[in-house]
A tleap script that builds the chain and sets N, CA, C and O, in Angstrom:
source leaprc.protein.ff14SB
mol = sequence {
  NMET SER ASP ASP CYS ILE PHE CYS LYS ILE
  ILE ARG GLY GLU ILE PRO GLY ARG ILE LEU
  ASP ARG ASN HIE GLU VAL ILE VAL PHE LEU
  SER LEU ASP ASN HIE PRO LEU VAL VAL THR
  VAL GLU HIE VAL GLU ASP ILE PHE THR LEU
  SER ASP LYS GLN GLY ALA ALA VAL MET SER
  GLU ALA ILE ARG ILE ALA LYS ALA MET ARG
  ALA ALA ILE LYS PRO ASP GLY ILE HIE ILE
  ALA GLN SER ASN GLY VAL ALA ALA GLY GLN
  GLU VAL PRO HIE TYR HIE MET HIE LEU TYR
  PRO HIE TRP THR HIE GLN ARG GLY LEU ASP
  GLN SER GLU ALA GLY LYS ASP ARG MET ALA
  GLU SER LEU LYS ALA ALA LEU ALA GLU CLEU
}
set mol.1.N position { 86.782 110.104 135.279 }
set mol.1.CA position { 87.338 108.616 134.932 }
set mol.1.C position { 86.588 107.592 134.846 }
set mol.1.O position { 85.813 107.520 135.799 }
set mol.2.N position { 86.487 106.704 134.043 }
set mol.2.CA position { 85.974 105.549 134.225 }
set mol.2.C position { 86.815 104.502 134.747 }
set mol.2.O position { 87.984 104.293 134.420 }
set mol.3.N position { 85.899 103.647 135.867 }
set mol.3.CA position { 86.375 102.430 136.766 }
set mol.3.C position { 86.800 101.489 136.109 }
set mol.3.O position { 87.673 100.736 136.540 }
set mol.4.N position { 86.262 101.373 134.968 }
set mol.4.CA position { 86.548 99.985 134.212 }
set mol.4.C position { 87.616 100.187 132.814 }
set mol.4.O position { 88.138 99.325 132.108 }
set mol.5.N position { 87.679 101.381 132.761 }
set mol.5.CA position { 88.607 101.639 131.138 }
set mol.5.C position { 90.098 101.297 131.312 }
set mol.5.O position { 90.524 101.715 132.389 }
set mol.6.N position { 90.868 100.758 130.679 }
set mol.6.CA position { 92.097 100.416 130.831 }
set mol.6.C position { 93.073 101.493 130.708 }
set mol.6.O position { 94.229 101.394 131.119 }
set mol.7.N position { 92.523 102.655 130.062 }
set mol.7.CA position { 93.350 103.595 129.782 }
set mol.7.C position { 93.157 104.497 131.423 }
set mol.7.O position { 94.124 104.893 132.073 }
set mol.8.N position { 91.998 104.640 131.757 }
set mol.8.CA position { 91.756 105.377 133.130 }
set mol.8.C position { 92.455 104.620 134.249 }
set mol.8.O position { 92.756 105.390 135.161 }
set mol.9.N position { 92.794 103.417 134.464 }
set mol.9.CA position { 93.702 102.634 135.482 }
set mol.9.C position { 94.900 102.826 135.163 }
set mol.9.O position { 95.696 102.639 136.083 }
set mol.10.N position { 95.542 103.294 133.687 }
set mol.10.CA position { 96.960 103.522 133.537 }
set mol.10.C position { 96.880 105.044 133.897 }
set mol.10.O position { 97.993 105.284 134.363 }
set mol.11.N position { 96.335 105.898 133.916 }
set mol.11.CA position { 96.199 107.215 134.347 }
set mol.11.C position { 96.162 106.925 135.754 }
set mol.11.O position { 97.022 107.581 136.341 }
set mol.12.N position { 95.706 106.427 136.267 }
set mol.12.CA position { 95.374 106.326 137.965 }
set mol.12.C position { 96.623 105.868 138.517 }
set mol.12.O position { 96.841 105.993 139.722 }
set mol.13.N position { 97.519 105.314 137.681 }
set mol.13.CA position { 98.413 104.449 138.226 }
set mol.13.C position { 98.115 102.820 138.933 }
set mol.13.O position { 98.930 102.101 139.510 }
set mol.14.N position { 96.651 102.561 138.648 }
set mol.14.CA position { 96.183 101.078 139.288 }
set mol.14.C position { 97.076 99.974 138.540 }
set mol.14.O position { 97.536 98.991 139.121 }
set mol.15.N position { 97.217 100.184 137.523 }
set mol.15.CA position { 98.299 99.321 136.592 }
set mol.15.C position { 99.285 100.305 135.817 }
set mol.15.O position { 99.329 101.503 135.538 }
set mol.16.N position { 100.101 99.089 135.608 }
set mol.16.CA position { 101.386 99.865 134.828 }
set mol.16.C position { 101.551 100.195 133.737 }
set mol.16.O position { 100.730 99.703 132.962 }
set mol.17.N position { 102.366 100.917 133.247 }
set mol.17.CA position { 102.187 101.582 131.830 }
set mol.17.C position { 103.550 102.222 131.578 }
set mol.17.O position { 103.918 102.911 132.529 }
set mol.18.N position { 104.346 102.179 130.609 }
set mol.18.CA position { 105.390 102.889 130.327 }
set mol.18.C position { 105.137 104.286 129.851 }
set mol.18.O position { 105.107 104.555 128.650 }
set mol.19.N position { 104.963 105.139 130.757 }
set mol.19.CA position { 104.611 106.624 130.129 }
set mol.19.C position { 105.695 107.391 130.247 }
set mol.19.O position { 106.498 107.506 131.173 }
set mol.20.N position { 105.611 108.012 128.979 }
set mol.20.CA position { 106.464 109.076 128.444 }
set mol.20.C position { 106.277 110.355 128.781 }
set mol.20.O position { 107.259 111.080 128.942 }
set mol.21.N position { 105.182 110.764 128.917 }
set mol.21.CA position { 105.039 112.223 129.192 }
set mol.21.C position { 103.640 112.448 129.887 }
set mol.21.O position { 102.671 111.711 129.708 }
set mol.22.N position { 103.658 113.503 130.660 }
set mol.22.CA position { 102.268 113.652 130.819 }
set mol.22.C position { 102.077 115.186 131.376 }
set mol.22.O position { 102.909 115.747 132.089 }
set mol.23.N position { 100.783 115.797 130.910 }
set mol.23.CA position { 100.214 117.067 131.692 }
set mol.23.C position { 99.070 117.199 131.962 }
set mol.23.O position { 98.436 116.155 131.817 }
set mol.24.N position { 98.434 118.138 132.341 }
set mol.24.CA position { 96.944 117.914 132.652 }
set mol.24.C position { 95.803 117.645 131.678 }
set mol.24.O position { 94.651 117.353 131.999 }
set mol.25.N position { 96.282 117.783 130.451 }
set mol.25.CA position { 95.180 117.301 129.528 }
set mol.25.C position { 95.480 116.089 128.951 }
set mol.25.O position { 94.539 115.319 128.756 }
set mol.26.N position { 96.479 115.789 128.670 }
set mol.26.CA position { 97.075 114.100 127.943 }
set mol.26.C position { 98.219 113.665 128.575 }
set mol.26.O position { 99.095 114.405 129.022 }
set mol.27.N position { 98.209 112.447 128.613 }
set mol.27.CA position { 99.483 111.335 128.902 }
set mol.27.C position { 99.706 110.751 127.468 }
set mol.27.O position { 98.968 110.569 126.499 }
set mol.28.N position { 101.141 110.515 127.756 }
set mol.28.CA position { 101.276 109.694 126.412 }
set mol.28.C position { 102.219 108.203 127.053 }
set mol.28.O position { 103.170 108.365 127.818 }
set mol.29.N position { 101.801 106.918 126.631 }
set mol.29.CA position { 102.408 106.046 127.158 }
set mol.29.C position { 102.381 104.977 125.775 }
set mol.29.O position { 101.729 104.989 124.731 }
set mol.30.N position { 103.618 103.900 126.434 }
set mol.30.CA position { 103.517 102.964 125.040 }
set mol.30.C position { 102.742 101.920 125.047 }
set mol.30.O position { 102.534 101.297 126.088 }
set mol.31.N position { 102.187 101.572 123.843 }
set mol.31.CA position { 101.045 100.587 123.290 }
set mol.31.C position { 101.917 99.278 123.833 }
set mol.31.O position { 103.100 99.294 124.171 }
set mol.32.N position { 101.065 98.210 123.825 }
set mol.32.CA position { 101.507 96.899 123.893 }
set mol.32.C position { 102.324 96.446 122.631 }
set mol.32.O position { 103.055 95.457 122.684 }
set mol.33.N position { 102.174 97.218 121.469 }
set mol.33.CA position { 102.946 96.798 120.188 }
set mol.33.C position { 104.228 97.901 120.388 }
set mol.33.O position { 105.023 97.896 119.448 }
set mol.34.N position { 104.466 98.661 121.280 }
set mol.34.CA position { 105.626 99.681 121.733 }
set mol.34.C position { 105.964 100.704 120.524 }
set mol.34.O position { 107.049 100.978 120.011 }
set mol.35.N position { 104.435 101.254 120.199 }
set mol.35.CA position { 104.475 102.598 119.893 }
set mol.35.C position { 104.011 103.521 120.746 }
set mol.35.O position { 103.562 103.013 121.773 }
set mol.36.N position { 103.932 105.106 120.685 }
set mol.36.CA position { 103.155 105.734 121.574 }
set mol.36.C position { 102.138 105.903 121.264 }
set mol.36.O position { 101.837 105.872 120.071 }
set mol.37.N position { 101.090 106.185 122.397 }
set mol.37.CA position { 99.749 106.591 122.057 }
set mol.37.C position { 99.613 107.867 123.267 }
set mol.37.O position { 99.922 107.876 124.459 }
set mol.38.N position { 99.005 108.917 122.367 }
set mol.38.CA position { 98.712 110.002 122.988 }
set mol.38.C position { 96.980 110.102 123.235 }
set mol.38.O position { 96.136 110.067 122.341 }
set mol.39.N position { 96.729 110.237 124.721 }
set mol.39.CA position { 95.642 110.008 125.328 }
set mol.39.C position { 94.983 110.876 126.426 }
set mol.39.O position { 95.494 110.907 127.545 }
set mol.40.N position { 93.960 111.522 126.169 }
set mol.40.CA position { 93.164 112.240 127.224 }
set mol.40.C position { 93.330 111.888 128.296 }
set mol.40.O position { 93.092 110.726 128.625 }
set mol.41.N position { 93.914 113.054 129.369 }
set mol.41.CA position { 93.565 112.280 130.985 }
set mol.41.C position { 92.289 112.035 131.111 }
set mol.41.O position { 92.011 110.881 131.436 }
set mol.42.N position { 91.282 112.892 130.928 }
set mol.42.CA position { 89.989 113.172 131.027 }
set mol.42.C position { 89.468 111.954 130.417 }
set mol.42.O position { 89.997 111.705 129.334 }
set mol.43.N position { 88.305 110.866 130.924 }
set mol.43.CA position { 87.925 109.922 129.904 }
set mol.43.C position { 86.901 110.618 129.249 }
set mol.43.O position { 85.883 111.130 129.714 }
set mol.44.N position { 87.498 110.536 127.613 }
set mol.44.CA position { 86.604 111.105 126.791 }
set mol.44.C position { 86.912 109.998 125.497 }
set mol.44.O position { 87.928 109.712 124.863 }
set mol.45.N position { 85.396 109.508 125.453 }
set mol.45.CA position { 85.008 108.465 124.657 }
set mol.45.C position { 85.709 108.525 122.966 }
set mol.45.O position { 86.347 107.683 122.335 }
set mol.46.N position { 85.393 109.489 122.725 }
set mol.46.CA position { 85.747 109.652 121.109 }
set mol.46.C position { 85.908 110.799 120.638 }
set mol.46.O position { 85.896 111.552 121.612 }
set mol.47.N position { 86.042 111.342 119.782 }
set mol.47.CA position { 86.472 112.487 118.534 }
set mol.47.C position { 84.901 113.371 118.809 }
set mol.47.O position { 84.901 114.602 118.828 }
set mol.48.N position { 83.932 112.763 118.961 }
set mol.48.CA position { 82.471 113.411 119.239 }
set mol.48.C position { 82.334 114.095 120.362 }
set mol.48.O position { 81.487 114.971 120.535 }
set mol.49.N position { 82.961 113.815 120.978 }
set mol.49.CA position { 82.706 114.179 122.687 }
set mol.49.C position { 83.956 114.833 123.180 }
set mol.49.O position { 83.990 115.143 124.371 }
set mol.50.N position { 84.967 115.077 122.434 }
set mol.50.CA position { 86.204 115.517 122.539 }
set mol.50.C position { 86.175 117.493 122.794 }
set mol.50.O position { 85.537 117.957 121.848 }
set mol.51.N position { 86.477 118.199 123.383 }
set mol.51.CA position { 86.679 119.459 123.276 }
set mol.51.C position { 87.408 120.020 122.215 }
set mol.51.O position { 88.272 119.383 121.613 }
set mol.52.N position { 87.107 121.171 121.959 }
set mol.52.CA position { 88.494 121.896 121.006 }
set mol.52.C position { 89.839 122.180 121.907 }
set mol.52.O position { 90.832 122.435 121.225 }
set mol.53.N position { 89.985 122.178 122.997 }
set mol.53.CA position { 90.972 122.341 123.954 }
set mol.53.C position { 91.760 121.019 124.123 }
set mol.53.O position { 92.985 120.925 124.199 }
set mol.54.N position { 91.043 120.220 124.159 }
set mol.54.CA position { 91.340 118.692 124.439 }
set mol.54.C position { 91.983 118.552 123.113 }
set mol.54.O position { 93.190 118.313 123.145 }
set mol.55.N position { 91.421 118.650 121.960 }
set mol.55.CA position { 92.015 118.392 120.658 }
set mol.55.C position { 93.098 118.810 120.132 }
set mol.55.O position { 93.852 118.165 119.405 }
set mol.56.N position { 93.229 120.124 120.555 }
set mol.56.CA position { 94.633 121.173 120.209 }
set mol.56.C position { 95.662 120.456 121.229 }
set mol.56.O position { 96.844 120.294 120.927 }
set mol.57.N position { 95.075 120.011 122.550 }
set mol.57.CA position { 96.385 119.461 123.485 }
set mol.57.C position { 96.675 118.423 122.951 }
set mol.57.O position { 97.881 118.239 122.790 }
set mol.58.N position { 95.670 117.290 122.446 }
set mol.58.CA position { 96.346 116.001 121.679 }
set mol.58.C position { 97.481 116.122 120.623 }
set mol.58.O position { 98.566 115.541 120.656 }
set mol.59.N position { 96.965 117.103 119.552 }
set mol.59.CA position { 97.833 117.541 118.441 }
set mol.59.C position { 99.083 118.469 119.059 }
set mol.59.O position { 100.128 118.270 118.440 }
set mol.60.N position { 99.164 119.148 119.819 }
set mol.60.CA position { 100.356 119.491 120.169 }
set mol.60.C position { 101.399 118.727 120.647 }
set mol.60.O position { 102.593 118.857 120.374 }
set mol.61.N position { 100.716 117.669 121.607 }
set mol.61.CA position { 101.642 116.485 122.183 }
set mol.61.C position { 101.800 115.598 121.418 }
set mol.61.O position { 102.563 114.688 121.742 }
set mol.62.N position { 101.188 115.570 120.257 }
set mol.62.CA position { 101.441 114.264 118.990 }
set mol.62.C position { 102.717 115.069 118.262 }
set mol.62.O position { 103.714 114.455 117.882 }
set mol.63.N position { 102.588 116.310 118.137 }
set mol.63.CA position { 103.840 116.867 117.371 }
set mol.63.C position { 105.140 116.657 118.295 }
set mol.63.O position { 106.053 115.998 117.798 }
set mol.64.N position { 105.280 117.092 119.423 }
set mol.64.CA position { 106.279 116.767 120.629 }
set mol.64.C position { 106.905 115.602 120.490 }
set mol.64.O position { 108.111 115.439 120.308 }
set mol.65.N position { 105.776 114.503 120.611 }
set mol.65.CA position { 105.956 113.278 120.785 }
set mol.65.C position { 106.840 112.538 119.359 }
set mol.65.O position { 107.768 111.750 119.543 }
set mol.66.N position { 106.352 112.962 117.915 }
set mol.66.CA position { 106.941 112.708 116.970 }
set mol.66.C position { 108.376 113.452 116.499 }
set mol.66.O position { 109.103 112.959 115.636 }
set mol.67.N position { 108.611 114.456 117.054 }
set mol.67.CA position { 110.299 115.296 117.076 }
set mol.67.C position { 110.620 114.095 117.799 }
set mol.67.O position { 111.347 113.321 117.176 }
set mol.68.N position { 110.224 113.693 119.095 }
set mol.68.CA position { 111.265 112.909 119.791 }
set mol.68.C position { 111.483 111.802 119.313 }
set mol.68.O position { 112.619 111.358 119.478 }
set mol.69.N position { 110.462 110.949 118.539 }
set mol.69.CA position { 110.654 109.918 117.877 }
set mol.69.C position { 111.772 109.932 116.726 }
set mol.69.O position { 112.667 109.135 116.444 }
set mol.70.N position { 111.385 111.089 116.201 }
set mol.70.CA position { 112.376 111.396 114.790 }
set mol.70.C position { 114.113 111.301 115.621 }
set mol.70.O position { 115.030 110.618 115.165 }
set mol.71.N position { 114.184 111.954 116.581 }
set mol.71.CA position { 115.575 112.413 117.257 }
set mol.71.C position { 115.977 110.879 117.931 }
set mol.71.O position { 117.144 110.487 117.929 }
set mol.72.N position { 114.803 110.036 118.530 }
set mol.72.CA position { 115.597 108.956 119.323 }
set mol.72.C position { 115.546 107.684 118.380 }
set mol.72.O position { 116.503 106.915 118.467 }
set mol.73.N position { 114.750 107.447 117.682 }
set mol.73.CA position { 114.788 106.245 116.805 }
set mol.73.C position { 114.447 106.448 115.622 }
set mol.73.O position { 113.708 105.598 115.124 }
set mol.74.N position { 114.838 107.562 114.824 }
set mol.74.CA position { 115.317 107.949 113.553 }
set mol.74.C position { 114.582 107.075 112.222 }
set mol.74.O position { 115.082 106.521 111.243 }
set mol.75.N position { 113.155 107.239 112.689 }
set mol.75.CA position { 112.223 106.583 111.655 }
set mol.75.C position { 112.260 107.313 110.407 }
set mol.75.O position { 112.524 108.515 110.448 }
set mol.76.N position { 111.974 106.608 109.046 }
set mol.76.CA position { 112.009 107.494 107.916 }
set mol.76.C position { 110.746 107.978 107.729 }
set mol.76.O position { 110.615 108.741 106.772 }
set mol.77.N position { 109.497 107.667 108.584 }
set mol.77.CA position { 108.298 108.700 108.502 }
set mol.77.C position { 107.306 108.046 109.635 }
set mol.77.O position { 107.437 106.884 110.021 }
set mol.78.N position { 106.516 108.750 110.013 }
set mol.78.CA position { 105.454 108.497 111.097 }
set mol.78.C position { 104.282 108.650 110.680 }
set mol.78.O position { 103.966 109.666 110.061 }
set mol.79.N position { 103.351 107.585 110.966 }
set mol.79.CA position { 101.942 107.342 110.541 }
set mol.79.C position { 101.406 107.645 111.970 }
set mol.79.O position { 101.856 107.168 113.012 }
set mol.80.N position { 100.335 108.548 111.840 }
set mol.80.CA position { 99.533 108.936 113.072 }
set mol.80.C position { 97.680 108.380 112.564 }
set mol.80.O position { 96.935 108.837 111.696 }
set mol.81.N position { 97.507 107.386 113.435 }
set mol.81.CA position { 96.191 107.162 113.051 }
set mol.81.C position { 95.263 107.481 114.418 }
set mol.81.O position { 95.696 107.726 115.544 }
set mol.82.N position { 94.012 107.416 114.034 }
set mol.82.CA position { 92.985 107.786 115.530 }
set mol.82.C position { 91.834 107.197 114.920 }
set mol.82.O position { 91.585 107.402 113.732 }
set mol.83.N position { 90.979 106.345 115.784 }
set mol.83.CA position { 89.662 105.527 115.387 }
set mol.83.C position { 88.635 105.647 116.289 }
set mol.83.O position { 88.826 105.512 117.498 }
set mol.84.N position { 87.293 105.949 115.692 }
set mol.84.CA position { 86.218 106.482 116.610 }
set mol.84.C position { 84.979 105.411 116.230 }
set mol.84.O position { 84.406 105.436 115.141 }
set mol.85.N position { 84.706 104.600 117.157 }
set mol.85.CA position { 83.765 103.728 117.291 }
set mol.85.C position { 84.306 102.310 116.575 }
set mol.85.O position { 85.016 102.236 115.572 }
set mol.86.N position { 83.833 101.343 117.277 }
set mol.86.CA position { 83.883 99.984 116.926 }
set mol.86.C position { 84.013 99.693 115.375 }
set mol.86.O position { 85.105 99.270 114.996 }
set mol.87.N position { 83.095 99.861 114.520 }
set mol.87.CA position { 82.919 99.935 113.249 }
set mol.87.C position { 84.433 100.343 112.738 }
set mol.87.O position { 84.956 99.676 111.846 }
set mol.88.N position { 85.083 101.404 113.303 }
set mol.88.CA position { 86.306 101.982 112.585 }
set mol.88.C position { 87.755 101.636 113.188 }
set mol.88.O position { 88.854 102.078 112.850 }
set mol.89.N position { 87.392 100.647 114.252 }
set mol.89.CA position { 88.556 99.970 114.826 }
set mol.89.C position { 88.994 100.378 116.044 }
set mol.89.O position { 90.063 99.979 116.506 }
set mol.90.N position { 88.257 101.154 116.623 }
set mol.90.CA position { 88.481 101.649 117.882 }
set mol.90.C position { 88.216 100.318 119.102 }
set mol.90.O position { 87.147 99.791 119.409 }
set mol.91.N position { 89.575 100.041 119.615 }
set mol.91.CA position { 89.537 98.959 120.567 }
set mol.91.C position { 89.228 99.667 122.063 }
set mol.91.O position { 88.402 99.151 122.815 }
set mol.92.N position { 89.706 100.467 122.305 }
set mol.92.CA position { 89.577 101.316 123.508 }
set mol.92.C position { 88.497 102.396 123.637 }
set mol.92.O position { 88.677 103.382 122.923 }
set mol.93.N position { 87.552 102.393 124.313 }
set mol.93.CA position { 86.732 103.680 124.166 }
set mol.93.C position { 86.828 104.704 124.964 }
set mol.93.O position { 85.875 105.199 125.566 }
set mol.94.N position { 88.331 105.195 125.032 }
set mol.94.CA position { 89.022 106.517 125.621 }
set mol.94.C position { 89.770 107.299 123.970 }
set mol.94.O position { 90.377 106.769 123.040 }
set mol.95.N position { 89.405 108.567 124.194 }
set mol.95.CA position { 90.126 108.999 123.091 }
set mol.95.C position { 91.842 108.762 123.155 }
set mol.95.O position { 92.528 109.031 124.141 }
set mol.96.N position { 92.305 108.249 121.988 }
set mol.96.CA position { 93.746 108.354 121.628 }
set mol.96.C position { 94.238 107.995 120.448 }
set mol.96.O position { 93.702 107.255 119.623 }
set mol.97.N position { 95.488 108.644 120.364 }
set mol.97.CA position { 96.065 109.028 118.884 }
set mol.97.C position { 97.337 107.802 119.077 }
set mol.97.O position { 98.106 107.634 120.023 }
set mol.98.N position { 97.204 107.056 117.794 }
set mol.98.CA position { 98.530 105.989 117.916 }
set mol.98.C position { 99.722 107.001 117.317 }
set mol.98.O position { 99.250 108.037 116.849 }
set mol.99.N position { 100.949 106.909 117.257 }
set mol.99.CA position { 101.999 107.371 116.461 }
set mol.99.C position { 102.970 106.241 116.218 }
set mol.99.O position { 103.873 105.939 116.999 }
set mol.100.N position { 102.664 105.530 114.858 }
set mol.100.CA position { 103.681 104.425 114.289 }
set mol.100.C position { 104.927 104.977 113.528 }
set mol.100.O position { 104.855 105.769 112.589 }
set mol.101.N position { 106.097 104.453 114.057 }
set mol.101.CA position { 107.279 104.874 113.376 }
set mol.101.C position { 107.375 103.797 112.046 }
set mol.101.O position { 106.789 102.717 112.110 }
set mol.102.N position { 107.930 104.071 111.197 }
set mol.102.CA position { 108.090 103.137 109.993 }
set mol.102.C position { 109.528 103.503 109.222 }
set mol.102.O position { 109.804 104.703 109.216 }
set mol.103.N position { 110.360 102.708 108.650 }
set mol.103.CA position { 111.359 102.787 108.469 }
set mol.103.C position { 111.340 101.952 106.527 }
set mol.103.O position { 110.659 101.004 106.136 }
set mol.104.N position { 112.046 102.538 105.982 }
set mol.104.CA position { 111.766 102.325 104.230 }
set mol.104.C position { 112.410 100.899 104.291 }
set mol.104.O position { 111.878 100.184 103.442 }
set mol.105.N position { 113.413 100.217 105.033 }
set mol.105.CA position { 113.799 98.919 104.884 }
set mol.105.C position { 113.109 97.772 105.849 }
set mol.105.O position { 113.523 96.649 106.138 }
set mol.106.N position { 111.604 98.639 106.342 }
set mol.106.CA position { 111.041 97.610 106.873 }
set mol.106.C position { 111.703 97.088 108.615 }
set mol.106.O position { 111.258 96.136 109.256 }
set mol.107.N position { 112.482 97.727 108.924 }
set mol.107.CA position { 112.666 97.420 110.194 }
set mol.107.C position { 111.699 97.544 111.095 }
set mol.107.O position { 111.065 98.591 110.962 }
set mol.108.N position { 111.301 96.742 112.106 }
set mol.108.CA position { 110.258 96.692 112.831 }
set mol.108.C position { 110.725 96.858 114.329 }
set mol.108.O position { 111.861 96.853 114.802 }
set mol.109.N position { 109.536 97.002 114.905 }
set mol.109.CA position { 109.572 97.273 116.565 }
set mol.109.C position { 109.829 96.221 117.504 }
set mol.109.O position { 108.900 95.457 117.763 }
set mol.110.N position { 111.015 96.049 118.090 }
set mol.110.CA position { 111.238 95.301 119.192 }
set mol.110.C position { 110.212 95.048 120.492 }
set mol.110.O position { 110.404 95.580 121.586 }
set mol.111.N position { 109.063 94.127 120.193 }
set mol.111.CA position { 108.129 94.069 121.400 }
set mol.111.C position { 108.310 93.096 122.337 }
set mol.111.O position { 107.479 92.359 122.869 }
set mol.112.N position { 109.856 93.203 122.524 }
set mol.112.CA position { 110.085 92.210 124.036 }
set mol.112.C position { 110.070 93.069 124.756 }
set mol.112.O position { 110.216 94.238 124.399 }
set mol.113.N position { 109.857 92.628 126.164 }
set mol.113.CA position { 109.748 93.695 127.359 }
set mol.113.C position { 111.050 94.421 127.199 }
set mol.113.O position { 110.847 95.629 127.071 }
set mol.114.N position { 112.131 94.143 127.168 }
set mol.114.CA position { 113.579 94.677 127.140 }
set mol.114.C position { 113.468 95.949 126.134 }
set mol.114.O position { 113.842 97.096 126.376 }
set mol.115.N position { 112.873 95.472 124.967 }
set mol.115.CA position { 112.412 96.408 123.795 }
set mol.115.C position { 111.867 97.742 123.964 }
set mol.115.O position { 112.224 98.790 123.426 }
set mol.116.N position { 110.836 97.503 124.898 }
set mol.116.CA position { 109.985 98.450 125.264 }
set mol.116.C position { 110.408 99.312 126.256 }
set mol.116.O position { 110.168 100.509 126.102 }
set mol.117.N position { 111.062 98.892 127.367 }
set mol.117.CA position { 112.294 99.427 128.091 }
set mol.117.C position { 113.004 100.155 127.475 }
set mol.117.O position { 112.935 101.346 127.780 }
set mol.118.N position { 113.822 99.811 126.535 }
set mol.118.CA position { 114.750 100.757 125.724 }
set mol.118.C position { 114.122 101.664 124.896 }
set mol.118.O position { 114.830 102.488 124.316 }
set mol.119.N position { 112.357 101.673 124.650 }
set mol.119.CA position { 111.825 102.480 123.668 }
set mol.119.C position { 111.646 103.852 124.477 }
set mol.119.O position { 111.912 105.016 124.176 }
set mol.120.N position { 111.019 103.187 125.773 }
set mol.120.CA position { 110.547 104.369 126.649 }
set mol.120.C position { 111.663 105.137 127.013 }
set mol.120.O position { 111.437 106.344 127.096 }
set mol.121.N position { 112.918 104.726 127.277 }
set mol.121.CA position { 114.032 105.493 128.076 }
set mol.121.C position { 114.684 106.340 127.071 }
set mol.121.O position { 115.246 107.408 127.314 }
set mol.122.N position { 114.536 105.641 125.640 }
set mol.122.CA position { 115.106 106.621 124.743 }
set mol.122.C position { 114.175 107.835 124.172 }
set mol.122.O position { 114.654 108.870 123.709 }
set mol.123.N position { 112.982 107.604 124.256 }
set mol.123.CA position { 112.004 108.505 123.898 }
set mol.123.C position { 111.739 109.842 124.769 }
set mol.123.O position { 111.428 110.955 124.345 }
set mol.124.N position { 112.000 109.320 126.439 }
set mol.124.CA position { 111.727 110.237 127.499 }
set mol.124.C position { 113.172 111.178 127.400 }
set mol.124.O position { 113.184 112.366 127.724 }
set mol.125.N position { 114.527 110.354 126.839 }
set mol.125.CA position { 115.834 111.041 126.881 }
set mol.125.C position { 115.498 112.486 125.866 }
set mol.125.O position { 115.724 113.675 126.094 }
set mol.126.N position { 114.812 111.740 124.571 }
set mol.126.CA position { 114.796 112.746 123.429 }
set mol.126.C position { 113.870 113.888 124.006 }
set mol.126.O position { 114.254 115.053 123.897 }
set mol.127.N position { 112.496 113.559 124.700 }
set mol.127.CA position { 111.884 114.451 125.234 }
set mol.127.C position { 112.278 115.649 125.944 }
set mol.127.O position { 111.823 116.790 125.869 }
set mol.128.N position { 113.535 115.001 126.893 }
set mol.128.CA position { 113.931 116.144 127.887 }
set mol.128.C position { 114.793 117.061 126.773 }
set mol.128.O position { 114.760 118.262 127.039 }
set mol.129.N position { 115.594 116.687 125.514 }
set mol.129.CA position { 116.234 117.638 125.263 }
set mol.129.C position { 115.324 118.592 124.209 }
set mol.129.O position { 115.785 119.632 123.737 }
set mol.130.N position { 114.209 118.184 123.960 }
set mol.130.CA position { 113.315 119.556 123.307 }
set mol.130.C position { 113.150 120.610 124.009 }
set mol.130.O position { 112.525 121.566 123.550 }
savepdb mol mol.pdb
quit
C-alpha cells in the first residue's frame, strides 16, 4: 500500500468510500462521478506491473459488477475503460477499471450524495442476488 494514494486510503478505511464489494484481490467502490471502479487491493500502479492473477481477478469482478449493474439500474450498455499513464488519462496511479452505464435516451447518473447512496444500495442488493 502507498501512504499517499487516495485509493489505498479508501482500502485501509482512512477515508470514506461507497464500497460495493471486496475480496483478497480487488475492491469495488463508486467513483466521485457515481459509477463503479474495480481496484486492485494491492497498490499496483498500472497494467505493466499488474500480475496475471490480479488481472484475472479484476476482469472476473468487472463481469460480476456489470451483471449487477444490468440488474439494478438497467443500462442499455456498459462502457469499460482503463488508462495507464498520465498521457493516457490515468489520474490516480493505482490500477483501476471504470464501468460506465449508458442509456440510449441519454439518462445520466445522479451525482448528488443521495443519488450515490441509492446507487450503492441498489448495486449491493443486486450483487447479493448473483
